[in-house]
C-alpha positions, 0 to 999 in steps of 0.5 A: 520509491520515496512516496510508497516508503513514506506510506508504509513508514506511516503505518509503521509510526502508527503501530497497527494491527488488523485482519485479512486474507494472506497471499499464496505464492500462486497468487504474487506475479505481477502480471501488470494491469490493462490501464494505468488506473487499474494498477494504482487500484490494485496496489491500494487493494493489496495494500489495504489487504496487507495492513489487515492480515491478521498473520502479518506477524509472520516473516514468511507472510511479510515476504509473500506480502512484499513480493505481491505489492512489488509485484505492482511495479515495473519490472526492472523496479521490483528487486528494490521495492521488494526489499524497500517493502519487506523492510517496512513490513518487517518494522510495521509488524515489530511494532503492531503488537503494542499500538500507541492507543488501546489494544488494537489498531486498523488502518484503512485506505479509502477512495472514490475511484482513480483519474488519468491526469496525464499520459503519453509515450507509456507513461501516465499519471494517476490521481487517486480521488478523494483518497483518505487513510483512516486510523482507528484505535480500539479497546479489548472489547473492540470499542472505538477509543480514537480516529484519524483521518487524514490525506492519502495524497498528502501521505504519499508526498505526491506534489504531481497530484498523482501516482506514475505509472509505466507501460511495458509490453501491453501492461501498466505498472506503478513506477517510481517516477514519471 
């Protein structure tokens, strides 16, 4: 949990704002994924969408995103993840209207793919290959003022080199520890 909180806290500190699609109540259920790589990729995709949602300032939208992001975690961990992500999205939204530079900031997470580092007994450690976050500060005309990039693995604080996943039934979920 600490690594995911670190990423969202970093986002909050950069005072970001963006645009994107808002989840609906019908598409927030966490059914898991067919593979360890698929759940990590799905989580990162949803995180990108949440960070770019133009309606993130609305409490009900943040609640939907927190629920959807928590849905990528093992069922026994969702309540804790939902609370943690809601708190961080709340903090992010509260400061997002006033970025550190310029008038708008965006954050994007990119990567080349994912690889399973280890897998045994229904647990797998998934590496995000060439994971990078890119923070862009824009002026009122949308012109780039400053851009910063960083390693996603460093931001996540994963000393193991990957993100832990857990198989529950036939589906894979993110988990707090390996």
